[in-house]
N, C-alpha and C positions, 0 to 999 in steps of 0.2 A: 331783575327785582322791582316788584310793586311797592311804591310809597303806604304808609301806614295808612294813610287815611280811606287809599282805596281798598286796603284788606278790611277794614272797617266797614266803609258801604256793601263791597261787594265781592263779598268772599268768594262765594263760590260761582260767581257768572264772570267776572271781570269788569274793568272799565269800561270797556265798549260797550259790552252789553247792558250797563248800568245807564250810560248814556242814552244806548236805543230806547230803553225801558223808558226815560223820562221824555221821548221825543225829541230829542237832542239831532239835529242834522250835522254827520262828519262823514268826513274820507280819512280811509284808513291808508298810509304810505309804510313804506318798508316793511312789509306782512304785521302792520300794527306796532310798530315802535314809536312811528309816529301819526298824530290826529288832530288833522286840521277840524277845527270843531264849527258850526255856524255861531257865530255870538249874536245878540242883539245890535249891535252896532259894528263891528268888524268881526274878521275870521281870528278864531285861539288857536297855537298852536299847544298841542299839548302831547306830552311824553309820557305815556303809562307806565314804565319802566322807572321813571324816577319821582313821577308822578308832578313833576313840574310843568306848568302852565305860562303863557308869556301870550296876551292878547297883542293883537295889530296896532291896537287902540293907546299902548303904553303900559296897561295893567297886567303884573304879574304874580303868580300864586301856585299853591301846593295842595295836590288831592281833588281828585272828584267831586266832593261834595261842595269844595269851593267855589271849582269852575264852575258848577250849578247853578250854585248861587251869587257869583257875578251874573252869568248869563239873565237870569230870570230877577235880578230885582233892576234892570233897565228901564227907565219910565217911559219910551219909545218901543212896541214892539212891532218887529221886520219879519217878511221871510221873503225866501228868495224866490225867484220868477220861474217858474217849471217850463220845460219844453212845450210850445207850442201856445204858450200864453201872448196876450197883445202887450205890447209895449203903451203903457199911460204915463198922463201928462206927472204924476206925482210922485212916477218912479225913481229910480234912481240907480245909478251905476258907479261901480267901484273904477276910481283911474288906478293909473300905473304904477302910484309907489304900495298900493295895495294895503293901503290906510288910511284914504279917502274917498268922501260919498259923494257926486255930483249928480245934480238932475240932468234928466235924460234932454237931449235936443230935439227942438222940435220936427228934426226930419225922422228920428225915430218912432215916434208917435203912430200907432197903430202895425205895426212892423209886428212880427211872430218871433219873440224872444224863442234863438235856438244857441246853447250851450258850446257847442261848436264853432260859432260864430262871433257870438258878442262874449265882451269881460262881465262877471256877474253883476246880474241886477235885482234890485230888491223892492219890495214892496212896505209901504205900512200896514198894518194889520188893526183896522179899525173895531171892530166890537173882540174883546180880548174876552168877553163873558160869556161869547159862545162857544162851539167844539172848532178848533183846530186841529186838522190834519197838516201835519208836516212828514217828509221826507224822512228814513234814518241815516242815508249817507248820499250826500251831494249828488253824487253819481249813478245811480239805481234807483230807477223809478218804480220798480216792482215794490222795494219793501217800504209799506208807509203802518205808522202808527196813528192814532188820535188821544188827542190831549185836550181834556177840558182844563181851564183854568179855571 
């Protein structure tokens, strides 16, 4: 059963398609019962069946509309590194607590990012007025959607 906000926002397609339509990357777990959504500051656990979401930064809420609003209201925009990208000086990596982002070590600079070897890394998006290409799912590089801010 979907939360009422999810029915109002995406009655025909469902919350996962609604997130994809808005260019928000996520990973589906348990056949879509749990989505791990890429937020601008941290990952967000979202359960479409109840509409409940809980960011790993501490913010909680209900409904896909409010989830998207939470993601888009952050002052600093980040994106996850894609496989093969070089790790740069200002990139950050996700600590073991799955909440804290830290600056990369100088040892990691210029290494190619590989999600099979490294924890998630992110990079600040400098020009938010330009067109941004984001992956629709963290694990699938074939599906992409363009979003203009």
